[in-house]
Backbone as CSV, one residue per row, in Angstrom:
resi,resn,N_x,N_y,N_z,CA_x,CA_y,CA_z,C_x,C_y,C_z
1,MET,88.571,32.158,12.742,89.723,31.629,13.128,90.363,30.086,12.637
2,GLN,89.297,29.307,12.464,89.715,28.094,12.227,89.807,28.129,10.568
3,ARG,89.060,29.082,9.910,89.613,29.089,8.314,90.813,29.519,8.128
4,ASN,91.282,30.490,8.981,92.655,31.024,8.808,93.644,29.974,9.421
5,ALA,93.482,29.033,10.315,94.414,27.921,10.253,94.248,26.649,9.403
6,LEU,93.257,26.808,8.590,93.091,25.754,7.688,93.614,26.448,6.370
7,LEU,93.795,27.815,6.181,94.709,28.540,5.337,96.197,28.378,5.683
8,ALA,96.429,28.470,7.084,97.812,28.094,7.233,98.140,26.626,6.993
9,ALA,97.604,25.685,7.390,98.169,24.358,6.793,98.156,24.279,5.218
10,GLY,97.271,24.568,4.385,97.702,24.511,3.077,98.744,25.133,2.789
11,LEU,99.108,26.286,3.016,100.303,27.093,2.854,101.852,26.299,3.251
12,THR,101.224,25.719,4.626,102.460,24.905,4.848,102.670,23.646,3.929
13,SER,101.734,22.851,3.600,102.008,21.731,2.278,102.806,22.366,1.241
14,LEU,102.039,23.646,1.056,102.877,24.136,-0.240,104.155,24.704,-0.320
15,MET,104.500,25.364,0.767,105.758,25.587,1.142,106.962,24.465,1.214
16,TRP,106.444,23.371,1.942,107.405,22.096,2.184,107.391,21.560,0.646
17,GLY,106.478,21.820,0.225,106.891,20.774,-1.195,107.887,21.639,-2.181
18,LEU,108.086,23.070,-1.697,109.207,23.855,-2.702,110.448,23.309,-1.883
19,THR,110.441,22.862,-0.772,111.877,22.293,-0.199,112.990,21.860,-1.029
20,GLY,112.504,20.764,-1.669,113.418,20.103,-2.525,113.884,20.968,-3.773
21,ILE,113.012,21.793,-4.284,113.365,22.457,-5.339,114.656,23.646,-4.945
22,PHE,114.311,24.153,-4.036,115.213,24.982,-3.417,116.804,24.249,-3.336
23,VAL,116.706,22.986,-2.792,118.187,22.321,-2.526,118.787,22.066,-3.619
24,ARG,117.767,21.597,-4.481,118.602,21.405,-6.082,118.864,22.483,-6.632
25,LEU,118.273,23.653,-6.512,118.957,24.708,-7.248,120.059,25.308,-6.590
26,LEU,120.533,24.937,-5.554,121.645,25.354,-4.550,123.019,24.648,-5.511
27,PRO,123.909,25.315,-5.438,125.408,24.957,-5.889,125.580,23.605,-4.936
28,SER,126.715,22.663,-5.463,126.777,21.524,-4.566,127.517,21.796,-3.341
29,LEU,126.915,21.861,-2.097,127.124,22.176,-0.792,126.756,21.176,-0.027
30,PRO,127.659,20.921,0.924,127.591,19.832,2.152,126.060,20.060,2.494
31,PRO,125.564,18.941,2.989,124.050,19.022,3.737,124.283,19.830,4.961
32,LEU,125.395,19.781,5.956,125.361,20.671,6.843,125.484,22.097,6.603
33,THR,126.297,22.539,5.362,126.202,23.977,5.110,124.543,24.446,4.755
34,VAL,124.066,23.570,3.971,122.553,23.953,3.581,122.051,24.187,4.847
35,THR,122.012,23.059,5.672,120.912,23.124,6.444,121.223,24.062,7.637
36,ALA,122.638,24.473,8.005,123.023,25.586,9.081,122.240,26.944,8.077
37,GLY,122.392,27.062,7.006,122.040,28.094,6.135,120.805,28.535,6.484
38,ARG,119.844,27.230,5.920,118.483,27.847,6.246,117.952,28.010,7.538
39,LEU,118.509,27.280,8.302,118.036,27.665,9.657,118.317,29.157,10.147
40,LEU,119.595,29.743,9.680,119.999,30.999,10.232,119.188,31.754,9.644
41,VAL,118.808,31.802,8.207,118.025,32.443,7.512,116.612,32.462,8.158
42,ALA,116.026,31.325,8.637,114.791,31.320,9.438,114.743,32.093,10.570
43,LEU,116.056,32.066,11.499,116.378,32.738,12.757,116.115,34.259,12.593
44,VAL,116.845,34.547,11.334,117.043,36.022,11.290,115.803,36.726,10.845
45,VAL,114.750,36.015,10.303,113.300,36.529,9.433,112.502,36.486,10.730
46,VAL,112.465,35.454,11.760,111.460,35.356,12.546,111.890,35.920,13.800
47,LEU,112.985,36.430,14.151,113.562,36.804,15.445,112.882,38.256,15.727
48,PRO,112.800,39.003,14.663,111.946,40.406,14.932,110.580,40.212,15.259
49,ILE,110.058,39.386,14.615,108.918,38.960,14.441,108.274,38.501,16.134
50,PHE,109.023,37.797,16.437,108.842,37.193,17.973,109.237,38.268,19.109
51,GLY,109.917,39.112,18.597,110.376,40.052,19.487,109.042,40.899,19.663
52,LEU,108.350,41.111,18.746,107.183,42.108,18.622,105.979,41.780,19.898
53,PHE,105.823,40.406,20.055,104.707,39.819,20.793,105.262,39.374,21.979
54,ARG,104.764,40.047,23.001,105.278,39.293,24.421,104.650,37.781,24.465
55,SER,103.454,37.376,24.119,103.221,35.903,24.219,104.139,35.025,23.618
56,SER,104.656,35.740,22.593,105.790,34.741,21.737,107.162,34.692,22.840
57,ARG,107.398,35.961,23.196,108.883,35.911,24.025,108.303,34.913,25.311
58,GLN,107.341,34.738,25.756,107.000,34.063,27.064,107.080,32.620,26.689
59,SER,106.473,32.312,25.503,106.547,30.985,25.109,107.947,30.512,24.705
60,PHE,108.887,31.313,24.285,110.259,30.808,24.275,110.991,30.813,25.413
61,LYS,110.612,31.797,26.419,111.085,31.536,27.785,110.815,30.352,28.401
62,LEU,109.733,30.102,28.455,109.191,28.610,29.103,109.706,27.469,28.077
63,ALA,109.708,27.291,27.098,110.266,26.334,26.212,111.911,26.419,26.630
64,LEU,112.563,27.400,26.856,114.207,27.363,27.189,114.447,26.930,28.418
65,GLU,113.380,26.837,29.568,113.571,26.249,30.711,113.199,24.640,30.840
66,ARG,112.789,24.280,29.694,112.344,22.798,29.581,113.321,21.971,28.965
67,PRO,113.727,20.944,29.527,114.933,19.934,28.954,114.004,19.131,27.677
68,ILE,112.804,18.929,27.869,112.374,18.226,26.800,111.972,19.004,25.512
69,ALA,111.932,20.496,25.486,111.866,21.454,24.480,112.887,21.196,23.650
70,HIS,114.144,21.160,24.259,115.401,21.066,23.571,115.589,19.853,22.906
71,VAL,114.797,18.938,23.499,115.022,17.549,22.712,114.154,17.469,21.438
72,LEU,112.796,18.357,21.741,112.005,18.041,20.586,112.876,19.097,19.500
73,ALA,113.235,20.249,20.018,114.006,21.031,19.128,114.981,20.434,18.032
74,LEU,115.960,19.410,18.807,116.848,18.651,18.278,116.289,17.718,17.010
75,LEU,115.089,17.086,17.476,114.380,16.278,16.277,114.106,17.233,15.255
76,LEU,113.560,18.369,15.444,113.357,18.857,14.351,114.659,19.359,13.582
77,ALA,115.501,19.684,14.151,116.958,20.206,13.610,117.426,18.874,12.855
78,GLY,117.284,17.845,13.317,117.851,16.404,12.892,116.905,16.364,11.395
79,TYR,115.717,16.502,11.380,114.844,16.331,10.454,115.258,17.570,9.182
80,PHE,115.246,18.453,9.473,115.897,19.361,8.241,117.539,18.966,7.818
81,LEU,118.269,18.378,8.616,119.321,17.885,8.266,119.411,16.798,7.207
82,LEU,118.648,15.767,7.848,118.470,14.683,6.876,117.510,14.662,5.738
83,ALA,116.658,15.451,5.766,115.550,15.790,4.300,116.287,16.764,3.530
84,THR,117.471,17.620,3.854,117.901,18.206,3.243,119.080,17.376,2.141
85,ALA,119.999,16.334,3.010,120.831,15.424,2.381,119.790,14.677,1.638
86,ALA,118.897,14.440,2.000,118.063,13.259,1.074,117.522,13.936,-0.256
87,PHE,117.096,15.274,-0.274,116.818,15.687,-1.548,117.759,16.024,-2.380
88,GLN,119.287,15.923,-1.969,120.123,16.491,-2.896,120.636,15.072,-3.283
89,MET,120.411,13.827,-3.047,120.713,12.670,-3.172,119.837,11.977,-4.183
90,ALA,118.430,11.958,-4.034,117.390,11.451,-4.854,116.433,12.214,-5.419
91,PRO,115.682,11.782,-6.204,114.699,12.419,-6.929,113.727,13.331,-5.756
92,VAL,113.290,14.323,-6.345,112.517,15.319,-5.380,111.143,14.588,-5.083
93,ALA,110.526,13.873,-6.043,109.034,13.578,-5.814,109.402,12.303,-4.899
94,ASP,110.429,11.394,-4.897,110.659,10.100,-4.005,110.533,10.643,-2.718
95,VAL,111.581,11.673,-2.426,111.698,12.037,-1.168,110.532,12.796,-0.587
96,ALA,110.164,13.393,-1.339,108.683,14.207,-0.780,107.673,13.160,-0.199
97,LEU,107.414,12.127,-0.936,106.690,10.920,-0.471,107.104,10.306,0.438
98,LEU,108.286,10.032,0.408,108.734,9.395,1.820,108.563,10.168,3.199
99,LEU,108.875,11.249,3.005,108.455,12.291,3.897,107.299,12.162,4.507
100,SER,106.347,11.899,3.915,104.757,11.990,4.270,104.341,10.761,5.103
101,THR,105.419,9.913,5.535,105.059,8.464,6.174,104.900,8.500,7.590
102,PRO,105.218,9.812,8.227,105.363,9.812,9.675,103.928,8.737,10.333
103,PRO,102.799,8.775,10.040,101.810,8.057,10.412,101.986,6.345,10.805
104,LEU,103.000,5.919,9.827,103.493,4.486,9.851,104.182,4.364,10.764
105,PHE,105.068,5.263,11.411,106.052,5.191,12.497,105.304,5.516,13.863
106,ILE,104.345,6.206,13.766,103.462,6.521,15.053,102.917,5.177,15.386
107,LEU,102.361,4.094,14.334,101.768,2.909,14.703,102.817,2.195,15.370
108,SER,104.061,2.032,15.037,105.049,1.449,15.389,105.175,1.983,16.960
109,PHE,105.529,3.339,17.283,105.682,3.855,18.569,104.509,3.176,19.355
110,ARG,103.395,3.532,19.139,102.212,3.100,19.983,102.272,1.661,20.404
111,ARG,102.656,0.662,19.281,102.787,-0.752,19.501,103.724,-0.994,20.711
112,MET,104.761,-0.356,20.619,105.770,-0.411,21.586,105.317,0.004,22.792
113,ARG,104.246,0.799,23.243,103.880,1.258,24.356,102.755,0.325,24.723
114,GLY,102.561,-0.541,24.157,101.508,-1.509,24.442,99.817,-1.085,23.821
115,ASP,99.931,-0.095,22.988,98.678,0.466,22.376,98.713,-0.155,21.064
116,ILE,98.010,-1.602,21.059,98.291,-2.147,19.924,97.100,-1.725,18.768
117,PRO,97.534,-1.691,17.566,96.634,-0.840,16.501,95.539,-1.767,15.914
118,ASN,94.299,-1.709,15.482,93.453,-2.640,15.088,93.814,-2.879,13.709
119,HIS,92.679,-3.774,13.175,93.098,-4.402,12.028,93.186,-3.185,10.665
120,THR,92.228,-1.948,10.856,92.362,-0.939,9.704,93.460,-0.616,9.673
121,GLU,94.127,-0.082,10.893,95.325,0.547,10.884,96.556,-0.306,10.487
122,ILE,96.736,-1.662,10.910,97.513,-2.474,10.504,97.393,-2.619,9.049
123,GLY,96.324,-2.661,8.578,96.197,-2.851,6.839,96.652,-1.503,6.037
124,GLY,96.383,-0.323,6.670,97.027,0.444,6.122,98.563,0.862,6.438
125,ALA,98.939,0.601,7.382,100.661,0.372,7.494,101.293,-0.319,6.500
126,LEU,100.658,-1.842,6.206,101.365,-2.794,5.411,101.005,-2.084,3.823
127,LEU,99.578,-1.411,3.534,99.703,-0.934,2.401,100.722,0.126,1.981
128,GLY,101.049,1.124,3.278,102.088,1.998,2.988,103.703,1.265,2.818
129,VAL,103.909,0.553,3.413,105.160,-0.282,3.544,105.134,-0.808,1.972
130,ALA,104.282,-1.667,1.703,104.228,-2.246,0.148,104.422,-0.702,-0.940
131,GLY,103.751,0.146,-0.716,104.213,1.499,-1.719,105.687,1.438,-1.418
132,ILE,106.052,1.945,-0.494,107.273,2.186,-0.025,108.742,1.397,-0.821
133,GLY,108.343,-0.063,-0.610,108.818,-1.017,-1.326,108.762,-1.061,-2.738
134,LEU,107.706,-0.524,-3.462,107.639,-0.440,-4.775,108.594,0.723,-5.201
135,ILE,108.731,1.711,-4.304,109.582,2.987,-4.817,111.014,2.479,-4.711
136,LEU,111.197,1.926,-3.355,112.806,1.658,-3.155,113.403,0.591,-3.880
137,VAL,112.454,-0.626,-4.235,113.304,-2.005,-4.641,113.910,-1.667,-5.829
138,PRO,113.404,-0.773,-7.037,114.011,-0.533,-8.233,115.409,0.074,-7.884
139,ARG,115.387,0.990,-6.906,117.036,1.534,-6.581,117.759,0.686,-5.830
140,MET,117.341,-0.520,-5.648,118.498,-1.262,-5.147,119.272,-2.392,-5.991
141,SER,120.064,-1.349,-6.684,121.062,-1.821,-7.722,122.465,-1.308,-7.116
142,PHE,123.507,-2.255,-7.400,124.779,-1.668,-7.114,125.685,-1.818,-8.441
143,ALA,125.160,-1.406,-9.664,125.709,-1.239,-10.810,125.703,0.178,-11.373
144,GLY,126.802,0.824,-10.504,127.100,2.065,-10.745,126.641,2.898,-9.454
145,ASP,127.354,4.275,-9.239,127.015,5.121,-8.372,125.533,5.653,-8.051
146,SER,125.120,6.062,-9.252,123.686,6.742,-9.314,122.775,5.817,-8.356
147,PRO,122.390,4.612,-8.763,121.242,3.553,-8.201,121.815,3.873,-6.763
148,ILE,122.875,3.689,-6.301,123.171,3.673,-4.719,122.888,5.051,-3.957
149,HIS,123.562,5.937,-4.897,123.266,7.495,-4.569,121.632,7.574,-4.224
150,HIS,120.984,7.112,-5.113,119.347,7.394,-4.827,118.701,6.691,-3.598
151,LEU,119.280,5.287,-3.597,118.830,4.524,-2.223,119.239,5.053,-1.105
152,THR,120.348,5.707,-0.905,120.871,6.165,0.206,119.987,7.582,0.409
153,GLY,119.682,8.295,-0.500,118.829,9.591,-0.365,117.508,8.981,0.314
154,ASN,116.668,7.774,-0.306,115.778,7.489,0.015,115.560,6.745,1.281
155,ILE,116.804,6.237,1.883,116.837,5.900,3.266,116.912,6.811,4.232
156,LEU,117.787,8.164,3.734,117.748,9.296,4.937,116.321,9.821,4.848
157,ALA,115.383,9.865,3.734,114.317,10.447,4.123,113.030,9.641,4.779
158,VAL,113.582,8.261,4.620,112.762,7.616,5.576,113.193,7.946,7.021
159,CYS,114.408,7.844,7.486,114.924,8.526,8.619,114.340,9.945,9.067
160,ALA,114.508,10.645,8.093,114.047,12.042,8.276,112.299,12.023,8.847
161,ALA,111.524,11.092,8.266,110.244,11.039,8.556,110.209,10.378,9.782
162,GLY,111.101,9.330,10.517,110.939,8.712,11.506,111.385,9.713,12.766
163,LEU,111.818,10.938,12.405,112.301,12.063,13.439,110.799,12.749,13.460
164,THR,110.390,13.104,12.581,108.831,13.809,12.605,108.175,13.054,13.478
165,ALA,108.249,11.539,12.945,107.013,10.972,13.935,107.407,10.997,15.459
166,LEU,108.546,10.929,15.688,108.911,10.642,16.936,108.620,11.962,17.793
167,TYR,108.881,13.080,17.075,108.438,14.799,17.543,107.185,14.473,17.837
168,ALA,106.292,14.162,16.716,105.036,14.376,16.874,104.040,13.435,17.952
169,TYR,104.852,12.441,18.066,104.017,11.442,18.840,104.752,11.695,20.417
170,THR,106.104,12.540,20.684,106.380,12.594,22.008,105.256,13.994,22.508
171,TYR,105.035,14.692,21.529,104.010,16.061,21.671,103.010,15.755,22.231
172,ARG,102.527,14.609,21.299,101.071,14.222,21.889,100.917,13.733,23.219
173,ILE,101.975,12.754,23.590,102.170,12.503,24.983,102.165,13.405,26.067
174,LEU,102.834,14.134,25.450,103.031,15.478,26.466,101.854,16.317,26.672
175,HIS,101.165,16.591,25.654,99.794,17.110,25.426,99.001,16.668,26.302
176,GLU,98.808,15.335,26.413,97.795,14.439,26.878,98.272,14.484,28.525
177,ARG,99.458,14.837,28.972,99.756,14.995,30.482,99.563,16.500,30.694
178,GLY,99.375,17.142,29.624,99.442,18.585,30.191,100.428,19.154,30.323
179,VAL,101.843,18.712,29.936,102.957,19.361,30.266,103.665,19.617,29.043
180,ALA,103.077,19.660,28.065,103.571,19.909,26.179,103.991,21.552,26.454
181,PRO,105.146,21.800,25.820,105.927,23.259,25.671,105.197,23.786,24.367
182,GLU,104.835,24.961,24.289,104.294,25.804,23.333,105.098,25.539,21.929
183,THR,104.374,25.069,21.050,104.907,24.811,19.645,105.879,25.880,19.066
184,ILE,105.159,27.065,19.292,105.893,28.504,18.701,107.197,28.362,19.418
185,GLY,107.245,28.292,20.881,108.325,28.281,21.761,109.575,27.447,20.950
186,VAL,109.039,26.100,20.709,109.931,24.733,20.216,110.447,25.631,18.976
187,SER,109.551,26.081,18.100,109.947,26.561,16.430,111.118,27.330,16.823
188,LEU,111.165,28.172,17.687,112.029,29.398,17.761,113.371,28.781,18.293
189,LEU,113.101,27.859,19.444,114.501,27.029,20.019,115.046,26.167,19.024
190,THR,114.247,25.591,17.999,114.867,24.658,16.885,115.954,25.862,15.773
191,PHE,115.319,26.705,15.622,116.239,27.597,14.576,117.397,28.013,15.549
192,ILE,117.239,28.602,16.867,118.459,28.981,17.452,119.522,27.991,17.525
193,SER,119.097,26.628,18.463,119.964,25.901,18.798,120.584,24.871,17.525
194,GLY,119.617,24.692,16.589,119.865,24.179,15.243,121.119,24.743,14.256
195,SER,120.573,26.120,14.271,121.872,26.778,13.501,122.910,26.778,14.525
196,VAL,122.963,27.010,15.766,124.371,27.275,16.494,125.066,25.905,16.451
197,ILE,124.532,24.751,16.617,124.951,23.388,16.459,125.662,23.227,15.087
198,LEU,125.119,23.520,14.044,125.420,23.100,12.830,126.245,24.227,12.249
199,VAL,126.213,25.242,12.469,127.441,26.440,12.209,128.757,25.837,13.024
200,LEU,128.833,25.263,14.007,129.787,24.774,14.876,130.362,23.566,14.249
201,MET,129.423,22.771,13.608,129.799,21.460,13.002,130.587,21.877,11.759
202,VAL,130.096,22.898,10.922,130.530,23.077,9.492,131.843,23.987,10.127
203,SER,132.162,24.596,11.036,133.488,25.344,11.337,134.449,24.231,11.446
204,PHE,134.078,23.339,12.314,135.225,22.307,12.609,135.070,20.862,11.555
205,ALA,134.366,21.018,10.635,134.124,19.643,9.805,135.701,20.071,9.044
206,SER,136.206,18.802,8.507,137.526,18.514,7.838,137.251,18.574,6.236
207,THR,135.982,18.695,6.019,135.671,18.771,4.345,135.285,20.173,4.370
208,PRO,135.353,20.876,3.172,135.278,22.183,2.759,133.618,22.452,3.126
209,SER,133.659,23.663,3.641,132.012,24.073,3.542,131.449,24.547,2.231
210,GLY,132.076,24.915,1.342,131.379,25.425,-0.090,131.256,26.489,-0.085
211,LEU,131.330,27.545,1.307,130.624,28.837,1.039,131.395,29.669,0.079
212,ASP,132.634,29.484,-0.484,133.338,30.029,-1.421,132.401,29.971,-2.786
213,THR,131.815,29.099,-2.918,131.110,28.723,-4.070,129.901,29.613,-4.457
214,LEU,129.485,30.396,-3.401,128.136,31.009,-3.453,128.288,32.303,-4.155
215,ASN,127.319,32.454,-5.160,126.968,33.872,-5.692,125.794,34.351,-5.419
216,GLY,125.261,35.379,-6.069,123.963,36.087,-5.701,122.907,35.090,-5.963
217,HIS,123.111,34.463,-7.132,121.975,33.427,-7.290,121.855,32.463,-6.026
218,ALA,123.033,32.106,-5.504,122.654,31.059,-4.648,122.098,31.562,-3.355
219,LEU,122.646,32.952,-2.977,122.072,33.665,-1.926,120.584,33.669,-1.777
220,LEU,120.250,34.115,-3.080,118.601,34.235,-3.266,117.757,32.723,-2.975
221,VAL,118.419,31.932,-3.537,117.750,30.344,-3.456,117.920,30.178,-1.702
222,PHE,118.859,30.654,-1.177,119.099,30.127,0.397,118.028,31.121,0.963
223,LEU,117.559,32.285,0.528,116.801,33.178,1.296,115.532,32.428,0.929
224,GLY,115.091,31.861,-0.131,113.721,31.390,-0.464,113.582,30.091,0.340
225,LEU,114.654,29.226,0.535,114.861,28.224,1.566,114.510,28.491,2.779
226,GLY,115.295,29.161,3.167,115.198,29.907,4.897,113.787,30.365,5.088
227,VAL,113.061,31.257,4.013,112.084,31.993,4.384,110.738,30.880,4.053
228,LEU,110.392,30.845,3.022,109.426,30.018,2.160,109.290,28.505,2.748
229,SER,110.369,27.936,2.885,110.448,26.251,3.075,110.737,26.153,4.558
230,THR,111.265,27.180,5.428,111.634,26.840,6.799,110.738,27.541,7.697
231,ALA,111.076,28.721,7.613,110.485,29.936,8.564,108.994,29.780,8.662
232,ILE,108.372,29.848,7.365,106.772,30.071,7.267,106.227,28.830,7.424
233,PRO,106.445,27.618,6.849,105.787,26.445,7.057,106.077,25.943,8.685
234,SER,107.077,26.218,9.457,107.193,26.178,10.786,106.093,26.701,11.798
235,ILE,105.738,28.134,11.388,104.973,28.807,11.914,103.737,28.385,11.721
236,GLY,103.264,28.346,10.395,102.121,27.458,9.788,101.737,26.348,10.522
237,PHE,102.645,25.555,10.676,102.167,24.178,11.208,102.107,24.366,12.689
238,ALA,102.747,25.162,13.255,102.669,25.405,14.676,100.899,25.881,14.892
239,LEU,100.547,26.913,14.281,99.364,27.457,14.038,98.251,26.531,13.805
240,ALA,98.669,25.759,12.763,97.708,24.639,12.396,97.501,23.514,13.827
241,SER,98.553,23.013,14.039,98.135,22.197,15.244,97.598,22.736,16.296
242,ARG,97.665,24.081,16.671,96.974,24.674,17.861,95.262,24.787,17.771
243,ARG,95.043,25.083,16.340,93.919,25.249,16.168,92.827,24.234,15.367
244,LEU,93.589,23.285,15.012,92.737,22.107,13.970,92.716,20.851,15.094
245,PRO,92.037,20.095,14.871,92.462,18.658,15.353,93.486,17.912,14.471
246,ALA,94.000,17.113,15.536,95.034,16.535,15.316,95.222,15.540,13.764
247,VAL,93.878,14.889,13.639,93.909,14.213,12.278,93.940,15.106,11.136
248,VAL,93.337,16.233,11.301,93.264,17.455,10.269,94.627,17.758,9.838
249,THR,95.457,18.256,10.883,96.967,18.582,10.742,97.891,17.379,9.965
250,ALA,97.695,16.170,10.419,98.307,14.977,9.857,98.134,14.953,8.533
251,THR,96.852,15.315,7.808,96.744,15.130,6.350,97.484,16.269,5.723
252,ILE,98.264,17.314,6.439,98.882,18.118,5.686,99.791,17.512,4.750
253,SER,100.630,16.253,5.389,101.596,15.566,4.955,101.412,14.864,3.540
254,LEU,99.946,14.840,3.390,99.367,13.784,2.139,99.866,14.816,0.822
255,PHE,99.500,16.092,0.830,99.585,16.907,-0.070,101.107,17.453,-0.661
256,ILE,101.854,17.086,0.330,103.521,17.687,-0.095,103.882,16.898,-1.224
257,PRO,103.827,15.432,-1.421,104.300,14.940,-2.500,103.815,15.078,-3.649
258,LEU,102.608,15.870,-3.667,101.774,16.153,-4.743,102.177,17.410,-5.306
259,PHE,102.639,18.395,-4.541,103.321,19.534,-4.795,104.402,19.384,-5.125
260,ALA,105.638,18.735,-4.727,106.624,18.467,-4.847,106.923,17.907,-6.240
261,GLY,106.015,16.723,-6.474,106.432,16.219,-7.940,105.782,17.052,-8.849
262,LEU,104.851,17.793,-8.941,104.418,18.909,-9.988,105.747,19.913,-9.768
263,PHE,106.350,20.577,-9.003,107.412,21.461,-9.026,108.620,21.175,-9.632
264,ALA,108.838,19.708,-8.991,110.088,18.899,-9.688,109.911,18.723,-11.244
265,PHE,108.982,18.369,-11.615,108.414,18.427,-13.069,108.510,20.004,-13.865
266,LEU,107.878,20.828,-13.156,108.049,21.978,-13.769,109.058,22.669,-13.822
267,ILE,109.924,22.657,-12.892,110.941,23.508,-12.492,112.257,23.101,-12.958
268,LEU,112.094,21.594,-12.546,114.013,20.782,-12.708,113.917,19.727,-13.789
269,GLY,112.312,19.735,-14.152,112.206,18.774,-15.474,112.341,17.283,-15.103
270,GLU,112.264,16.888,-13.783,112.488,15.498,-13.347,111.176,14.647,-13.730
271,LYS,111.597,13.495,-14.342,110.554,12.653,-14.554,110.474,11.609,-13.341
272,LEU,109.226,11.250,-13.628,108.679,10.168,-12.243,109.218,8.831,-12.808
273,SER,109.605,8.143,-11.685,109.975,6.630,-12.072,109.008,5.934,-12.400
274,SER,108.986,4.841,-12.957,107.931,4.014,-13.274,107.258,3.500,-12.359
275,MET,107.507,3.140,-11.149,106.984,2.714,-10.088,106.686,3.800,-8.935
276,PHE,106.801,5.061,-9.258,106.571,6.071,-8.448,105.007,6.168,-8.167
277,ILE,104.270,6.144,-9.364,103.037,6.439,-9.147,102.066,5.419,-8.636
278,PRO,102.251,4.157,-8.746,101.672,3.043,-8.204,102.001,2.808,-6.781
279,GLY,103.198,3.207,-6.452,103.694,3.335,-5.139,103.408,4.226,-4.207
280,SER,103.255,5.482,-4.909,102.266,6.671,-4.013,101.045,6.319,-3.747
281,ILE,100.289,5.832,-4.886,98.964,5.405,-4.370,99.037,4.535,-3.248
282,LEU,99.760,3.427,-3.120,99.645,2.634,-1.993,99.859,3.122,-0.679
283,VAL,101.040,4.106,-0.562,101.457,4.945,0.298,100.094,5.790,0.786
284,LEU,99.903,6.601,-0.086,98.960,7.538,0.566,97.744,7.066,0.783
285,GLY,97.092,5.784,0.170,95.960,5.200,0.435,96.074,4.370,1.682
286,GLY,97.278,3.906,2.130,97.493,3.403,3.487,97.521,4.246,4.667
287,ILE,97.710,5.444,4.461,98.058,6.646,5.404,96.651,7.123,5.548
288,ALA,95.890,7.187,4.487,94.481,7.513,4.512,93.743,6.963,5.162
289,MET,94.013,5.655,5.174,93.303,4.496,6.256,93.600,4.858,7.751
290,ILE,94.913,4.951,7.568,95.221,5.565,9.514,94.589,6.437,9.983
291,LEU,94.646,7.695,8.997,94.166,8.836,9.666,92.610,8.758,9.805
292,ARG,91.887,7.770,8.735,90.421,7.684,8.877,90.017,7.043,10.157
293,GLN,90.845,6.145,10.572,90.443,5.248,11.497,90.769,6.360,12.925
294,GLY,91.895,6.935,12.871,92.092,7.967,13.871,91.162,9.026,14.096
295,ARG,90.365,9.409,12.994,89.409,10.369,12.947,88.216,9.750,13.719
296,GLY,87.994,8.288,13.234,86.773,7.695,13.887,86.740,7.600,15.433
297,LYS,88.249,7.337,15.999,88.594,7.227,17.232,88.162,8.421,17.649
298,THR,88.582,9.760,17.073,88.194,11.020,17.814,86.724,11.304,17.927
299,ASN,85.861,10.790,17.401,84.679,11.262,16.999,83.778,10.560,17.806
300,ASP,84.381,9.382,18.743,83.702,8.365,19.403,83.538,9.017,20.781
C-alpha cells in the first residue's frame, strides 16, 4: 500500500510539472476561462469514478456538510486560478519553482500562532527567500511591458503558493483536532464549487471569454490540462496525504520545478534565466533544511 502511495506521489509531481506546458499551449484565453475549463474537465472525468465507490460518496457528503470544507475547496480553486494566470505571464520554470515554496509560508503561519521556528528552520527560510530574490530581482525592470508582465506572473505564483500553504496548514490543524474533512471529498467539492463559481464569473465578465477561438487542438490541450494536470494529481495528492508521512508528502513540491523546467525546455524551447539555477539551488536547499528539521521532529 505504501508503494502505491509513493507511486501516486511521484505521478503527482510529474503531472503538476506539465501544468504550465498545457497552459502555454492553449490560445490566448483569460485565466478565468482556462481555470473554469480545467476544473469542469476534471469534474466530468472524476464524477463517474466517485459515483462507483460508496466511500467516496460518503466522503463528499460529509465534506458538503462542513463549512470548513467549503473554505478549503475555495483555497484550492483560488490556487488553480492564480497558478494558471502566473503560467500565462511568466516563464514556466520560474513559476513552477515559486509554486514549490509553501513550506516558507507555513513557517510564517506557525510564528503567528506562537510556534516559534528554530534556527535551522529560520536559516532554511532565509535561504529560500534569498533564492526567490535572485529570481525576482532581475524581473524588476520597468523598461517595457515584458519584464513587468513576468514580474506580475511571479508575484501571482507566490500568492498561489501562499494559498496552498494556508490550505495545508489549516488541514493540519484540523487533523490534529480530529475534525479534518476527508481529502477526497474536498477534492470533489473543489471541482464542483470552483467550476460553478468560475463559469458564472466568465458569464458575467465584461471581457470576452475567448471561447470562440477554441479549435480541435485547443480542446485536446484542455482535456490534457483537466485530466493530467488537475484530476489525476489532485486525487494522487489526496492518496499520498493519507498514506505517507506529512514530511514525505511535502517533498513532492521539490520535484515539480525540475519536471517543469525540463518540459519547458523540450516542448516550449524556453531558456532558463541566468539567475534561475543559482536561485533554485538556494530555494530548494532552504526548503530541504525545513523539511529535514520537520522530519527530525516527527522522529522524536
